[in-house]
N, C-alpha and C positions, 0 to 999 in steps of 0.2 A: 300683203304682209301677213306674217304668221300671227297666231294668237299671242305668243310670247312677245313679239315685237310691238303689237298693239297695246298690250298691257304695260310694257316698259314705257312706251310713248305716253300713255295716260298718266303713269306715275311721275314722269319727268316733265310734265307740262305744268307750268305755274297756274294756269287757269283751273286745273283739277283740284288744287289745294286752297285757292283763295276764293273770296266772295261768299255770298249766302248759299248755303247748301254744299259748299266745297268740303274737301277732306278735313281741313283744319277745323272748320265750323262743326262738322259732324263728330270729330274726335272730342272736341270740348263738350258737346252734348252728351256723348257716351260716358266720358269721364265723370261728369256731374251726376249722371244716373248711377254709375257704378259706386262712386264714393258715398252718395246718399244712401243707397241700398245697403252698403256695407256698414255704415254707421248705424242704421236702423237695426241691422242684425246684431251688431255689437251691443247696442243698448238693450235689446231684448234677451239675447243669449248669454252674454257674459255674467251679469249679476246672478242669474239662476244657476249657471254652471259653477261659478265660484263658490256660491253658498252651499250647494249640494256637495261639492268637493271638500269644502271645509268641515262640514258636519258629518260627511261620510254616509249620507242616507239618500235614497231615491235616485241615485245616479243611473242605475240600470233602466228605470222607467223613463227618465228624462232623455237619455241617449237614444233609446229605441223610438220614443215619440219623435224626436228631432230627425232621426234617420228615415222616418216615413217620407221626408222630403226628397230623399235620394230615389225613392221608388216612383214618385209622382213627377211626370214630365213637366218642366217649368212652363212650356208653351200650353199644355193642357190646362194648367192652373190659371195661366194668364187668360186663356179663352173663357174660362168659367167666370173669372172676375170681371172681364169686360162685358160679358152678356148679362151679368147680374144687375139688379137695380142699384146696388152699391158695391164697389165704387164705380162701376160702369165705365163708359168710354169718355167721360168728361175730361176736358183739358185741365192741366195743372201747371200753370206758369211755364217755366223753362223746360219742364218735363214733358210737355206736349200732350197730344191726344192719349187718353187712357194712362196718364202719367201716374196716378195713384195706384191703379191696378198693376202697372209694371213695377213700381217700387215695392209693392207688397209681395209680388211673385218673386222678385229678385232677393228681397230681404229674407224670405222664407227659404230660398235656395241656399243662402249663405249660412243658415243656422247649423246644419249638421256638422261641418268641419269646426265651426266655432265652439259649439257645445261639447262635442266629443273631445277635442284636444284640450280645452280648458279644464274640463272635469278630470281628465286623465292626468294632466300636468299637476294639479293640486294633490291628487291622490298618490302620485308617485314621489312626492317629497319623502326622503328617507325617514324611517321611524326614529333612528338614533338622533337625527337632527331635531325632530319634534320633541323628543324626550329631553334633549339638552336645553331647548328653549323653555320647556316647562320647568326644568331644574333651575334655570336662571331667574324664575319668578315671573315670566312673561304671562300676561293675560291672554285669553283667546284672541282678542282683537289685535293685541301687539304681535302675537305669534303669526297671525295671518299677514299683517302688513309688513313685518320686518323679516319674516323667514319664508312662509309659504309662497306668497305672491312673487317675491324676487326670484326664488328658485324655480317657480313655474313659468316665468315670463318667456324664456326661450322656446319652450314647447307651445305655449299659447300663441306666440308670434308665428309659429309654423302654421297654425290653424288660420290665423288672419291672412297670412301669405297665400295659402291655398284658396281661401274664400275670395280674396281679392281677384286672383287670376280667373277663377271660375265665373264669378259674377261679371267681370269684364267681358269674357268671351261670350257669355250667355246674353248679355244686354243687347246684342244685335237683334234679338227676337222682338224688340220694341217696334221694329219696322213692320212686322207682320200685322200690327194693329194701327198702322200709320203713325207710329211714334218716332221720336228722334233717334240720333245715333248713326254710326257708320252703316248699320244694317239697312238704312234707307237707301243708300247708294248701291248696296249689294242687290237688294230686291228690285230696285228700279233698273239697274243694269241688265239683269237677267230677263226682266219682264220686257224690255225693249230690244232684246237680242244684242245688247252691247256687252258681250261677255268680258271684254277687256276691263270695263269699269267694275263689274261685279267681282272678278278675280283680283283685280288690283286693290279694291277696297278690302277684300277678305285678307289679302296679304298684309295690308296696313294693320288690321286688327291683330293678326298673328304677331307681327313685329312689336306692336304696342304691348301685347301680353308678355312678350319676352322682356321688354324693358321694365314693366311692372314687377315681374318675377325677380329680376336682378335687384331692383330698388328695395323690394320687400326682404330679399335675402340679406342685403346690407343692413337693413334695420334690425333684422333678427340677430345678426352678429353684434350689433351695438349693445344689446341687452345682455349678452353673455357675461360681461364682468360683474353683473349684479348677483350672480350665483355665488361667487367667492365672498362678496361682502355680506351675503345673507346667512352664511353658515356660522352658527355660534362658535365662539373660540374653543369651547370645551370639546368639540368634535372635529376640529381641524387637525390634519395630520401634522405631527411635529416636523420642524425644519432641522435637518442635521441630526447627529447623534447627541444624546444627553451627555452633559459634562460629568 
């Protein structure tokens, strides 16, 4: 049988998906790892980027510091964290061996798109909209929650969308330190010369990334209506000709 036929056979066999260590089990592990790392990235990056965008200071420094993560390979960072005294290779509940190290590496990997797009989204709110909000007597806090944040949400969601797909695809590296996820099947398959398993699992990761991308794109479209509601009445374009 050809490699394509063996891969297809692996993907269409129920035993490949079920049971401990099957594709469904590994997908759930990787999804948990991805969502947790993304939430950590959001908790760290969003407050800083939102505040800097609101006050209009320190954005250049914050963006460039976060972008250092783009230049540092995630696996290299993971290797350093695993070999260090802390967090080391210790198990962390459902996150498996080196769970904390993997979460830290993935969360830091998620920061650049989150920080960059969030800061940019806040700074790109039109000046005339902000002036109209000030003219209506809004305080700084009110202007942020009622105008800046709703208008920035669509672009912010694009950063979350990018980070989600990137972290999902990169989470397979957990297998390189004996961690959970679909990467374990990929590594094991190639190590045992079972290339159909490795390729099949890699295809599953790619399809799941596409599904996540579509779901995140749908969520991004849902926040678009908030833009219209957030624009103060004074700066909205008039409807029809004046009487």
